[in-house]
N, C-alpha and C positions, 0 to 999 in steps of 0.2 A: 849246333846248340840252341835251347830252348830258353827262351827267357824266362827270370823266378818267379814263381805264383807269389800269393798275398794268403794268409790262410787266417783266419783269427777264431781263436777260443771264444764263441759265443755263452755257454753254459758248464757248469762245473757240476750240476746236479738237479735232480726232479725238482722241480718247486723256484728253481735261480733266478735271482730278476734279471727279466730281458732289456734292462737300459744300456745297460753296454752294446747289447749286439746291435739293438734299436740305432743308437748314437757311431757304430760302426757303419751300418749299412748304409745310414741317412749321409755319410762322410765318406760314399765312396772308397772306405779304407782297408777294401778286402776284396777278393777274388771270391771266396768263396766262410761261410762260419757257420763250425764247426759245436755242435752241441753234442757233451755225453750226456743222458737223463741217468743213465743205470749203474744200480749198484746192489750185492744181495739186498740190500735194507729195501730197494727201491721193486726191487723183484715182488719181496713179502706184498707193498705198499701197492703195488698193481694187482696182484692175484687175489685179496680180498675184494678190489673191486670188478674181477671177473667173477667171484663168487655170489657177490650181490648180481650183478648186471652182464653174461660174457658176451655180451656186444663190445664192453668195456677194454681193462687192461693193455691201453698203451698211457703212456703221461699224459696226464688231464690237459694240462697246460699249453700244449699244440694247439689247440682249440684256441687260446688267447692271442698265443701267436699267429694265429692263420688269417685274425682280424689285425695286426699290427706289423711283426717285421717280417714275416714273410711278402707280403703285396712289394712292401719295400724296397725287400731285399730284390727283388724279379722285376721290379721297374726298372732299378740300379744296374741288373745286371750280375748279379752277385748269385750263388746258390750254396744251398742249405742239404745240408749232411750231418745225420742225427740219428742215434739208438731211440728216441722215443718212442716208436714203433709198441716196442715191450713185449708185453705178450699177446698182441696182437696187431701186429703191422701192418696186416689187412685193412682194419676197420679203421687204425690212424689215417690211412692213405686217402679213404671213401671218406673222410670224415671230415678231412682238411680241405679236400674234392670240391665239396660240400658249400664249407665254406667259402673256398676260394670264388666259388661261381653266385654265389649269391652275391658277393660281391661286384661282378661284374667282370671276374678277372679269367678268360680262358687260354685254353692251349696251353696252358699249365703242363711241365708231366711229373706226375708225380710217381715216384717207386716204393714199391713194399720191398722187405727183405728178409723173408721166414724162412725155414730151415733150420733152426736151432731151439727148434720144440721138442723136444725128448722123450715127454713123459708116456705115452704109450710105447712105449721100445723097451724099459727096463725091467720087462722081464725076458724077453727077449735074447738081451745081450746077455743077461744070467746063465739063459739056459744055454749062451754060445761059449762061456768059461769066464769071463771078466765079473766077478764077485762085488764088481762098485765101490770096491772097498774106499775108505774112512782117506782123505791126505793126510791127518793129523795123528790117527792114532789105527790106520789098518784096520778097521770091523768092519766084515762085509756088511754089505746094504741088508743080505735077512737077516742080518739080527733086530732090526729095527722093528718097535712097536706101531709105529704111527702111517697113518696113512699118506704118501706123496700127493703132492697137489699141485703142482707144479715140477719139472726139469725142464734144466737150459744149456744149452752146449756154448762154449764163449766159440765163434768165428770169426774170422778176421777179411783181410781185405779187399778180395776176390770177388765177391758182388756189388760193392760198392764200384766199383772199376769197370764190371759190368752194366750199370746201371749208369752210368755216368756214358761210358761208352755209347748206350743206346737214347743220349739227349736229357737224359732227368736230369728237373728243377730241382728239386725236391724229393729228399729220399730220408725214409721213416724206415727203422731198419729194426729186428731184434736183437739178440744179445749180443753184434759186433765187440768184438774187446774194444776198450777204449781209444786209443791208441791208435786200432787199427783203425778208424773212422778218418783217421788222416794221413796215413800212409794209403786208401785204397785213393781220396784225392791225388796223391803226389806220382804214383804207381800210374793213373791213369793220363795226368796230364802229361809227364814227364816218358810214358812208355817204358817204366822200371818192368823187368822179368823178373815175377814173385817167385820163379824159381831159385834164381840164378844170379842177381844181382846184391848180394846179401849184405854189403857196406850201405850199402842203399834203402835198402829196405830198413836196414837198423837206424839209419836215420832218419826215415820218416816214422817210425815208432817212436824216436825220440824227441821229435818236433812233437807229436802227436801228443805225448804223455806229458810234455812240458803246457799240451794249451787245456787236455782234456779237464783241468778242473780251474778254469776259467780266472777271476782274478786270485788265484791263490796262488801264480808266475807271476803276477804285475802287482805284489802289491798288498797284498790280505793273508790275515791270520800269519805272519809273515814274523818269526820271531828274530833272522839272522837281523833285520833293519828299527826291531824294537829301538824306540820308544814309536815309532811309525813318524818322523816327518812329517805327515803329508795328508790329504784330505782321505779318508776314507767313504766318506758317503754316496760321492759318483764315480766307482772306482773304475777305471778303465782296464780293459780288457786283454789279453795278451794281444798281440798279433806278428806272423811269423812270415817273414817273407825269405820263399827256398829257393835254393838254387838247383841245378840239375844233379850237382855232387850230393847234393841233402846236407850241406853247408847251409845254415839257417838265420838270419838276424831279425833280431826280436825286438818290438817296440810297442807304444800305446800311443794312443788319441793323447796330445799333448795339453786339448781341454778339458781336458778329466782328472780325477785325482785316484790316488795310490802313485806306484813307483818301478820302474823296469830298469831292475838295477843283476850286477852280476850275483849277490846275497838270492834275492829274491826267485831266480832264475835256475840255481844252484839247491835251494830247497826243496822248489818243487823236482826239479831231479829223482833226490834220493825221496821223494814222497813213496810209500806203500813198495820202493823196492827191496826186494828179498835177496840178491845174490847180486849186487852191481857187474860182477862176469860176465855172470850167466843170465839175463831176463823173461824169462819166457814168456812170448807169444806164438799166437795161435800162424803167425806168419814167417818171426826171421826170431833166432835168438841172441840178445842184444847185450855186447860189453862194454861198459858205458868210463871203466877204468882207463880210457885214453881221451877222457873229453875234454876242449879246449872250450872254458865261458871265460869271455872277456870284454871287458868294456868299454864301447866306440867315444860313446858320448853321453847326455845325457839322455837318460829313458831309450840307448842306443845297446843294446849288448849283440854280442860276433858266439855261434857255437858253431861248434865242429868236430871232427876227430873221433866217429862214433864207431865202433867194429861190429860187424856184423857174423852170423858163425849157422851151421842148416837148425829147421825148424823142431820142435817135437813132435815124433809120430801121432801122439795121443793130445785129448783136446781137457780144456779143465768143463767139468760136468757140474754145476749145482742145483740139489734135488731140494725143494720144498717139502716140509716135513707141519701134518697138522698137530701141534703137541697140546693143544686144551687151549683153556683159556685164562689172562691176565684180568685183576682186576686192582684196583688202587685206590687210595686215600692219602692224602696232605694234611696235617694237624701242621699248625705254630703255639709255639710258646715263649711268651713275655720273661723279661727282668720280675722278679726278681727268683733264682734260683731255675731258670729257663731249660737248662738242662738236663737235673736231676725230676722236674717236672715231666720232661721227654720218657726220660727211661721208666718212672712210673705209669705213665702211657703206655706205652711198651708192653708193658711187663698187663694191666688190664684186659687189654686186649687178646693175649696171647691166653689169657688165660678165658678169656669168653669164647674164640672160638675151640677151646683145646673143651669145655662143657658144651657144647653145638653138639660135637661126634659127629661135626661132615667132613665130608672127604677134600680137604685139604690135601695135596701133595706137595706143594712148598710154601712157608711164609718166609718174607723177610722184609728186617725195615733198615734204612739209612738217618743216619743223622745230618740233612740241607746245612753244608755252612760247616760241616768235620768229616764225615766220611763220606760224600751223597754220593762221590765220583768211584774214589777206592776204597769204599767197602770195607771189609775186615785186616788190610791191608797196613789200614791205618788204626794206629793205639791212641786212645781216647784216653789222656789225660787229666782226672776229675776237676785235680788240683789247677790245670789251668782252663778249666771251661765256667768253673765256680761263680763267676760275673760275666759270661757272657751274655748280651744285650737280648737276643733271641736265639732262636730255635729250631728249624723246622723238621717235622718228622714225616717222611716216607714208609707207606706200608701198602706191602703189595704181596697179592695169593694166586697163586700158581693151581688150576682146578679143570676139571675135564667135562662136567656138567656148565651152561654158561649161565645159568638160575643160582649155581652156588655162590658166585660172586656176591650177589644183590643181596640175600640170604646173611652171606657173612657179614657185609658194611653192613646192612639195617641192625642188625647185634650190638655193632657199638656205637652203634651214635648215641645213646645211650650216655655216654663220658663226656658228652656235651656238658651235660650238667655232673655227672658223675664224679666225673676225672677232677683233672688236677685243674686248679685256679689260672684262669687270665687262656682258655687255651681257645684257638680260634679254628674251624676248620675251612678247606679249600670249597667255595658249592658243589654238587654234584654228586649227590646219594642218590645210588638207586642206577646211577649210570650205567651202562651195560658193558659184559665185560667184551674187553679186545682180546678177537682172535690169534693166537699164537704160533703162528709161522718158524720154524727152527731152518737151516739150511743144511745139506749134507754135500761135503764137495770131494769130488771124486774126480777119473777119467774113465775118458774111452777114443775108442780110435776115430782119428781123422778119412780116416776111409768112409765110414758109416754113415756120416752126414751131408744130405743132401738139398744145399742151400738153393732157393730161388726167389728169384727175380718177377716181379709183374707192377705192371705201369699203367697207368690211368692217366687219362687227358680229362684239366678242368674243363 
């Protein structure tokens, strides 16, 4: 029997604070720190970076971590595993190597994992009979009028195992599915069979899923612990001590805020889960229905009972589409008659834009504080908002030509004096339009994927 291993969740999203991970590394509290940086939205953000500079496309916060967290982790014998390589893992590895070398850190093995990039194979796959049907509506990809910008397959743990088997200290991967980062660590450490050990693989996915959102498992964003009688400003991120059978004990640093409880853990467990009996991942289908979560002591929770089923034959592929551009502007109205002023303002804006005759594909507005989140699903009763103190208005337009947005926004500047009384606008008139990248989710056969591990040494 191999001794248990400690894995910490160090990041829940691109841009997450590195302070919890730094505290974990400084306290020698884990053997590995796993960072999940990617989401569908993140891929689009990284693609916009890459459109400006082809050397980019990775999560830029690795540059800061390479100056702070990574040296500390290496010094204390902790390995880093992350999908922060994004759309350009090879360049991410080179950048981290440059930064570590500049600090005098040599001999560090940095692995990049690629092979998820599918943008050059879309026509080939369609010619072979896969119409890349949309997962939600079944429409074939051939019905799309927009140009694809990026396409990435969700790959599994196999290349993480390979990189660690070859001595990698830092792994910067592309679109490895979130929990598979942790599974790769566990499969490497315990020598789990990625084909046969279904219950262990499922347990590894479950542990990875509980770690992947960082502080969300240790008290952040927790409805179940409301009103949150603990400190949030320095949240301690989750640490899992995992045994060879896949069971785990979850904790956090005692000197940091947050809370590790049965509530926080089970709330994260069902986060983004479509079917708890059949949670599909690249490596295994997971059954959460027999999970056991038990309080052991303060900030110490046991986790076990996950079951595994064979993995799916197909993998998820997300294709980015260049749909055009978005332009937006905010206004704020104050009492008295704040809501009526806002309605009048929107009416004037729409009339001006209609009169311009410019090609606007979509015009939308929402009232911040009333229906800014749920939009038209919320019915606004004018009697209830008659005496509201203040209200914000968000105006948003979609268009194909980037210059169209600037023209449209300039045309309504006059309402600062010509419109309802007491209007205040957010600065930013003439701000460039934002590229609008949407995503097309579909499936491809796993046999088409050719993963690649490259290791460089600083």
